[in-house]
C-alpha positions as CSV (number, residue, x, y, z in Angstrom):
1,X,-146.7,21.1,24.7
2,X,-143.6,23.1,25.6
3,X,-140.6,21.3,26.7
4,X,-138.3,22.9,29.2
5,X,-135.0,21.6,30.4
6,X,-133.7,21.6,33.9
7,X,-130.9,24.3,34.5
8,X,-127.5,22.7,34.3
9,X,-124.4,23.6,36.1
10,X,-121.0,22.5,35.1
11,X,-117.9,22.5,37.2
12,X,-114.5,22.6,35.5
13,X,-112.6,19.4,35.9
14,X,-109.3,19.6,37.8
15,X,-106.6,16.9,38.1
16,X,-106.9,14.7,41.2
17,X,-104.2,15.2,43.6
18,X,-103.5,14.3,47.3
19,X,-104.7,17.8,48.2
20,X,-108.1,17.5,46.4
21,X,-108.4,14.1,48.1
22,X,-107.9,15.8,51.5
23,X,-110.3,18.6,50.5
24,X,-113.0,15.9,49.8
25,X,-112.8,14.7,53.5
26,X,-116.0,15.2,55.4
27,X,-116.2,18.4,57.4
28,X,-118.0,16.5,60.4
29,X,-116.4,14.1,62.9
30,X,-116.2,10.9,60.8
31,X,-113.1,9.1,60.3
32,X,-111.8,9.2,56.6
33,X,-110.8,5.7,56.0
34,X,-110.1,5.7,52.1
35,X,-106.6,4.8,51.2
36,X,-105.5,4.5,47.7
37,X,-102.2,3.0,46.7
38,X,-100.4,3.3,43.3
39,X,-97.6,0.8,43.4
40,X,-96.4,-2.6,42.2
41,X,-99.1,-5.0,43.6
42,X,-96.5,-7.9,43.8
43,X,-94.1,-5.9,45.8
44,X,-96.2,-3.4,47.9
45,X,-95.3,-3.9,51.5
46,X,-98.4,-5.2,53.4
47,X,-96.8,-6.1,56.8
48,X,-97.7,-2.7,58.3
49,X,-99.7,-3.2,61.5
50,X,-102.3,-0.8,60.1
51,X,-102.7,-2.7,56.9
52,X,-106.2,-3.9,56.7
53,X,-108.5,-3.7,54.0
54,X,-112.4,-3.6,53.6
55,X,-112.5,-3.7,49.8
56,X,-110.2,-4.8,47.1
57,X,-111.2,-3.8,43.4
58,X,-109.5,-5.2,40.5
59,X,-111.0,-4.5,37.2
60,X,-109.1,-6.1,34.3
61,X,-106.0,-6.5,36.3
62,X,-105.7,-10.2,37.4
63,X,-105.7,-11.3,33.8
64,X,-102.4,-9.3,33.5
65,X,-100.7,-11.7,35.8
66,X,-99.3,-15.1,35.3
67,X,-100.7,-17.8,37.6
68,X,-97.7,-17.8,40.0
69,X,-97.9,-14.0,40.3
70,X,-101.6,-14.2,40.9
71,X,-101.2,-17.0,43.4
72,X,-98.6,-14.8,45.3
73,X,-100.7,-11.7,45.0
74,X,-103.7,-13.4,46.6
75,X,-101.7,-15.2,49.3
76,X,-100.3,-11.7,50.2
77,X,-103.5,-9.7,50.2
78,X,-105.9,-12.3,51.8
79,X,-104.5,-12.0,55.4
80,X,-104.9,-8.2,55.4
81,X,-108.7,-8.4,54.7
82,X,-110.9,-7.6,57.5
83,X,-113.7,-10.1,58.4
84,X,-116.5,-9.6,55.8
85,X,-114.2,-7.7,53.4
86,X,-115.1,-7.7,49.9
87,X,-113.1,-8.2,46.6
88,X,-114.7,-7.1,43.5
89,X,-113.2,-8.5,40.3
90,X,-114.2,-7.7,36.6
91,X,-112.2,-9.6,34.0
92,X,-112.4,-11.6,30.7
93,X,-113.5,-15.2,30.7
94,X,-113.9,-18.0,28.1
95,X,-117.6,-19.0,28.1
96,X,-119.0,-22.4,27.6
97,X,-121.2,-23.2,24.5
98,X,-121.3,-21.6,21.0
99,X,-119.1,-18.5,22.1
100,X,-116.2,-20.6,23.3
101,X,-114.1,-20.7,20.1
102,X,-114.7,-17.1,19.2
103,X,-113.9,-15.9,22.8
104,X,-110.6,-18.0,22.9
105,X,-109.6,-16.5,19.4
106,X,-110.4,-13.0,20.6
107,X,-108.7,-13.3,24.0
108,X,-105.6,-14.9,22.3
109,X,-105.5,-11.9,19.9
110,X,-105.8,-9.4,23.0
111,X,-102.9,-11.2,24.7
112,X,-100.8,-10.9,21.5
113,X,-101.7,-7.2,21.1
114,X,-100.7,-6.3,24.7
115,X,-97.6,-8.5,24.6
116,X,-96.5,-6.4,21.5
117,X,-97.6,-3.0,22.9
118,X,-96.7,-3.3,26.5
119,X,-94.4,-6.3,27.0
120,X,-97.1,-8.2,28.9
121,X,-95.6,-11.5,30.1
122,X,-99.0,-13.4,30.6
123,X,-100.3,-15.3,27.7
124,X,-103.6,-16.8,29.0
125,X,-106.2,-16.2,31.6
126,X,-105.2,-17.3,35.0
127,X,-107.6,-19.1,37.4
128,X,-108.4,-16.5,40.0
129,X,-111.2,-18.6,41.7
130,X,-109.1,-21.4,43.0
131,X,-106.6,-19.2,45.0
132,X,-109.3,-17.0,46.2
133,X,-111.3,-20.0,47.7
134,X,-108.0,-21.6,49.1
135,X,-107.4,-18.1,50.8
136,X,-110.8,-18.5,52.5
137,X,-112.9,-16.2,50.3
138,X,-116.3,-17.0,49.1
139,X,-117.8,-16.0,45.9
140,X,-121.2,-14.3,46.7
141,X,-122.3,-12.8,43.4
142,X,-121.4,-13.3,39.8
143,X,-122.6,-11.6,36.5
144,X,-121.7,-12.4,33.0
145,X,-122.0,-10.0,30.1
146,X,-121.1,-9.6,26.5
147,X,-122.2,-13.2,25.5
148,X,-120.2,-14.6,28.5
149,X,-117.0,-13.0,27.4
150,X,-116.8,-10.6,30.6
151,X,-117.5,-11.6,34.2
152,X,-117.9,-9.5,37.4
153,X,-117.6,-11.4,40.7
154,X,-117.9,-10.3,44.2
155,X,-116.0,-12.3,46.8
156,X,-116.1,-12.1,50.5
157,X,-113.6,-12.9,53.1
């Protein structure tokens, strides 16, 4: 039996810029609604009348905040979410059971390394579930991986 491979085509990678994002806009009459922000999440102005969000994605970000910073962030963002908006979170967690002690040691080591390398102020995992629930969001899905050390959660406004 002779194996044949499908023809492949490669496109050279190019840096993403505002112009390349604009080039990616659909060429038909559909509103392009994707807005990206690169800013300090704790000070980004959100009072703009047009500031409403359908999706917030925070992968391995919330664990970089202290509990007061996280509470402030959620309190600031929650009012800007459209009804039914989703907030996708991936982060570390301390599982229950046999992995609890190894996970605590690993996460403590990670915080120490990031404190030394980046000046990270946070020293432990903040509780994101309580302020999200207090802000009116509901966790609608949750998945744990890596023996419970990682969590991915989907919250809905």
